Residue, then its C-alpha position, 0 to 999 in steps of 0.5 A: l956068396v954073402t955080399g952084405s956086411v952082416v946079414n940076418v938069416r930068418s925062419g921064413p922068406s920075409a922080414d916078418h919072420a924071426i931071426t935065427g942067425n947071422l952070416l958075415q960078408g964073403t961066407k959061401v953058402s948053399v942056396l936050396e931054393e928061391q922064393n919071392g926074392w928070398c933064398r933058402i940057404s944052408y951053411n954048416d948047421l944053419k939053415g934059413w932064409v936070406s934076402g936075395q939082394y945079399i946073396d950072389v948066386s952063381k949058377d950055370a943057368r943064365v940068360q942075357v937080354i937081347e933087346t935094347l930095353v925090356n920090362l920085367r914083370s911080377g908074373p908070366g904075362t903082359s897083364y902083370a905089373v912091371v917091377g923093373q927093366a933090363r937092358q941089352g946084355d944084362s945077365l939074369i939068373l934063370l929060375g924056370q919057365d912058365g909057357d912063353w915066359s922065363k922066371v928070372q932073378n935080376s942083379s938086385g935079387v928081384v924074382c920076376y918074369v921076362a918074355s922068353n923071346l927077349v932073352q937067350s941062353g949063353a953069351a950075349p949076341q955080338t953087335s956093332v953097337p957098344a954095350p951100355q955102360t954099367s958103372a952107374p946104377v940103373v933106376n927102374a922108373p916104373a917101380g915107383s917114379d909116379i909116387k908123389v910125396y907131400l910134406d904138410g901139404q906141399l909137394l916135394s920134388f926129387d932128383v931121384p924118385p921114390q922106388i918100390e922094393y920088396g913091397r916097401t916104398l923107399v924115399p930120398l932120406r936127405r930131401i925129406f929130413e932137411a924139409l923137416g928141419a933136420t941137419v944131415d951129415w954123411n960119413e964116407s968112412n962108415r957109409t952112415v947118414t946122421a940127421t939131427r933135429q931138436g935134440v933127436v939124432v937119427q943114424q942110418p948106415i947104408g945096407s943096414t936094417n937097423p938104423t937108430v934113433n937116439g941110440v935105440a935100434w929102429p928095425i926096418e924091413v928093407p935096408a937103405k941104399i944109394v941110387g944116383g948118389r942119393t940115399l933111399a930109405p923106407l918111407r915110414f922110417v923116414g917120415e916117423a923117425f923125428g915124430g912125424k906122421v905118414s899116410w899112403n893113398e894107394t889109389e892116388r899113389t900119394i904119400r902125405i907126411e905131417s911134421p911133428e908137433p912142436p914141443t909145448t911150453p908148460v903154462v905156469t899159473v901164478p897164484 
């Protein structure tokens, strides 16, 4: 079932591939396979790849977490990076087995691995301890909370840390836009952030990969989303939408943003 409002269908399993069609929210599709967080779907004559975060996959093969908090890893072993966490009672789609590890997909559409002894098939075990509340979004701290963001040499602080999703770093949009001197407004009815700075108007709808700058589409690979009441959007878009410059240091896990240069006043020479 398609969960996004208007979802792009692509020719391959990444945002780098060409768009071959669109699907509307509520459309029922057949999932042919899953790969790196993407689903190859079939709908009438349309076949292609859709980001897994916009597909609610209904399958009988599910496992549930039986420990308090478990790590989800990028590969079948403890040497692989932690890409997220799951809590006791969380349901994961089972995609396969690799030795003592289960290949699963979490509720965000991320394909990852969990040790098989930490999950079980079927219903969650009965316990006298109440299940954790799921009304609030869970922030996967290991997936980007160690990233530091500097604006013009000044370290920025966030109440919701940056996150890494599908290989892209998402950062708090309002905090950075306001630090750049922009005015930021939120429209609840259409779930859109609008930021204005020196005549430049940036609009970012939640769940969209097509924000605009002065009305011109600026495609991004991962849609903006709300986490902990804050809007997170791809780093490069947030840093460059108003003309700034962005650099990333993988070794130091550090983002550096330079503010756009102020407009220059032409020098008029009097003869």
